[in-house]
C-alpha positions in Angstrom: 0.0 0.0 0.0 1.2 3.5 -0.8 0.5 6.1 1.9 2.2 9.4 0.9 1.6 11.1 4.2 3.7 8.7 6.1 7.5 8.8 5.6 10.3 6.8 7.0 11.2 9.9 9.1 7.8 9.9 10.8 7.3 8.1 14.1 4.1 6.6 15.4 3.4 6.1 19.1 0.6 5.2 21.4 -0.1 6.6 24.8 -2.7 6.0 27.6 -4.1 8.7 29.8 -3.3 6.9 33.0 -0.6 4.4 34.1 -2.8 2.7 36.7 -6.6 2.4 37.0 -9.2 0.3 38.9 -11.0 -2.5 37.1 -14.0 -1.1 35.3 -12.5 2.3 34.7 -12.1 3.8 31.2 -8.6 4.2 29.7 -8.2 6.6 26.7 -5.7 5.3 24.2 -4.3 7.7 21.6 -2.5 6.9 18.4 -0.1 9.7 17.4 2.1 10.6 14.5 5.1 12.9 14.7 7.4 14.3 11.9 10.8 13.4 13.2 12.8 14.3 10.2 15.0 16.1 12.7 16.1 12.7 14.0 13.2 12.2 16.4 14.3 15.0 18.7 10.9 16.1 20.0 7.5 14.9 21.0 5.6 17.1 18.5 2.7 15.9 16.4 2.7 16.2 12.6 -0.3 15.3 10.6 -2.5 12.3 11.4 -1.7 8.7 10.4 -3.8 6.9 7.8 -5.6 4.0 9.5 -5.8 1.6 6.7 -2.3 -0.1 7.1 -2.4 0.1 10.9 -3.2 -2.2 13.7 -4.2 -1.0 17.2 -5.1 -3.3 20.1 -4.9 -3.8 23.8 -3.6 -7.1 25.2 -4.5 -7.9 28.8 -2.4 -10.0 31.2 -4.4 -13.1 30.4 -3.3 -12.7 26.7 -6.7 -11.6 25.3 -6.4 -9.1 22.5 -9.0 -6.4 22.2 -9.2 -4.5 18.9 -9.3 -0.7 19.1 -8.9 0.3 15.5 -12.6 -0.2 14.8 -13.4 2.0 17.8 -11.2 5.1 17.3 -12.6 8.6 16.9 -11.0 11.4 15.0 -10.0 14.3 17.4 -9.0 16.6 14.5 -11.1 19.2 12.7 -9.3 18.9 9.4 -8.3 15.5 7.8 -4.6 15.8 8.8 -5.1 17.5 12.2 -5.3 15.9 15.6 -4.9 12.2 16.3 -6.9 9.0 16.8 -8.3 8.1 20.2 -10.2 5.1 21.5 -11.9 4.2 24.8 -11.1 1.0 26.5 -13.0 -0.3 29.6 -10.8 -2.5 31.8 -12.5 -5.8 32.6 -9.6 -7.9 33.9 -7.0 -7.0 36.5 -3.3 -7.0 35.6 -0.9 -5.3 33.2 -2.2 -4.3 29.8 -0.1 -3.4 26.8 -1.3 -1.2 24.0 0.1 -2.4 20.6 0.3 -0.6 17.3 2.0 -1.8 14.1 2.3 -0.4 10.6 3.8 -1.9 7.4 3.5 0.4 4.3 5.4 1.8 1.4 6.5 5.4 1.1 8.0 6.1 -2.3 10.7 3.5 -2.7 11.0 2.8 1.1 9.2 0.2 3.0 8.4 1.5 6.5 7.8 -1.0 9.3 6.9 0.4 12.6 5.9 -0.9 16.1 4.6 1.0 19.1 3.7 0.1 22.7 2.6 1.5 26.0 1.5 -0.1 29.2 -1.1 0.5 32.0 -2.2 -1.7 34.9 -5.6 -2.3 36.3 -6.9 -3.3 39.7 -3.8 -4.7 41.3 -0.7 -3.7 43.2 2.1 -2.7 41.0 4.6 -5.3 42.2 2.3 -8.1 41.0 2.4 -7.1 37.3 4.0 -9.8 35.1 4.9 -10.4 31.5 6.1 -6.9 30.7 9.5 -8.2 29.6 8.0 -10.7 27.1 8.7 -9.7 23.5 5.7 -9.5 21.2 7.7 -10.6 18.1 8.0 -7.3 16.2 11.0 -7.2 13.9 12.4 -4.1 15.7 11.1 -4.0 19.3 11.7 -2.1 22.5 11.1 -4.4 25.5 10.8 -3.0 29.0 13.0 -4.7 31.6 11.7 -2.4 34.3 8.1 -3.0 35.4 6.0 -0.3 33.7 3.6 -0.4 36.7 6.4 0.9 38.9 7.7 3.8 36.8 8.3 6.9 38.8 10.4 10.1 38.7 13.9 9.4 39.9 13.7 5.7 39.3 15.8 4.1 36.6 14.0 2.8 33.5 15.6 0.1 31.4 14.7 -1.3 28.0 16.1 -3.9 25.7 16.2 -3.5 21.9 15.6 -6.5 19.8 16.0 -6.9 16.0 14.8 -10.1 14.5 14.5 -11.5 18.0 18.2 -10.8 18.9 19.7 -7.9 20.9 20.8 -5.0 18.8 24.0 -3.4 20.2 25.5 0.1 19.6 22.2 1.6 18.5 20.9 5.0 19.6 17.9 5.1 21.8 16.3 8.5 22.4 14.3 9.1 25.7 12.2 12.2 24.8 10.2 13.8 27.6 7.1 15.6 26.3 7.9 19.3 25.9 11.6 18.7 25.6 13.6 19.2 22.3 16.8 17.2 22.2 20.1 18.8 21.3 21.5 18.3 17.8 23.8 15.4 17.2 23.9 13.1 20.1 22.2 14.4 23.2 24.1 12.9 26.2 21.4 13.8 28.6 18.5 12.2 26.8 20.1 9.6 24.5 21.9 6.3 25.1 23.7 3.7 23.0 22.6 0.1 23.6 25.3 -2.2 25.1 26.4 -5.5 23.8 23.1 -7.0 25.1 20.9 -4.4 23.5 20.2 -2.7 26.8 19.9 1.0 27.6 18.8 2.8 30.7 17.5 6.3 31.6 16.3 7.9 34.8 13.5 10.4 34.2 13.7 13.2 36.8 10.1 14.4 36.5 6.7 12.9 36.0 5.8 13.1 32.3 5.2 11.2 29.2 8.5 9.8 27.9 8.7 8.8 24.3 11.4 6.1 23.8 12.3 5.8 20.2 14.7 3.9 18.0 15.3 3.6 14.2 17.1 1.0 12.2 17.8 1.2 8.4 18.1 -2.0 6.4 19.2 -0.9 3.0 19.8 -4.5 1.9 16.2 -5.4 2.3 14.6 -4.8 -1.1 11.5 -6.1 -2.7 8.8 -5.4 -5.2 8.1 -1.7 -5.2 10.8 -0.7 -2.7 14.6 -0.3 -2.7 15.2 -0.2 1.1 13.5 -0.9 4.4 13.3 1.4 7.4 12.3 0.2 10.9 11.2 2.2 13.9 10.0 1.2 17.3 8.6 3.3 20.1 7.6 2.8 23.7 5.8 5.5 25.7 6.4 5.4 29.4 3.7 7.3 31.4 5.9 8.2 34.4 4.2 9.4 37.6 5.8 11.9 39.8 5.5 9.5 42.7 6.1 5.8 42.9 3.2 3.5 43.9 2.6 3.5 47.6 4.6 6.7 48.3 3.3 9.8 49.8 2.0 12.9 48.1 4.9 15.3 48.1 8.3 13.8 47.5 9.5 12.1 44.3 12.1 9.4 44.5 14.8 11.7 43.2 14.5 13.9 46.2 14.9 11.1 48.8 
């Protein structure tokens, strides 16, 4: 499929409005598109993704997949303004992962993208399981830190996989919403994966954190395309306080 509005330099991501809810509460899931021709150095939106080549679903801790693509609403006034959003009513306790994929052609480039975010429902954070299980995307960011225990001042660790194996020496950008990363390599907000494909970052404030990585595979050619470009994103919804802590002091201040 040819979708001119989506280029290899664009990133897609998904985010949920709350990191933890009670069973029965509504979670709003948003599907975003950003123009990161500046090497994904910000959190800004650009246009709105075409839904046709996309998937969007929530997978609960029991492994049940709930389609959201058919339920999204358009938040924009004009065709390319805003973003897509869907309501999801939690029915089961446990950790939920929102999953989005895209496989499309843009000119002579095949763009393959994956995006994830997590939220937990009706359970204590330390009981969440399965967050470190890969979903099988060709390029995938896998959280090694429990997403239900993210908090300002607490280290967050991810593992980058390509074709199921760790991808070393690859730049991972940790972009807080509202922050524009410095040109080149931003030592404050970017890391290179180690030999095991692992990178860590400590967010100092509660915020949405867009974790993004790109991988070019110029040798992968096929009918209608001369190269393949992969991207993977993971949005961490980082609370100011850790679960069970008080109401005034983030971990970074202790």
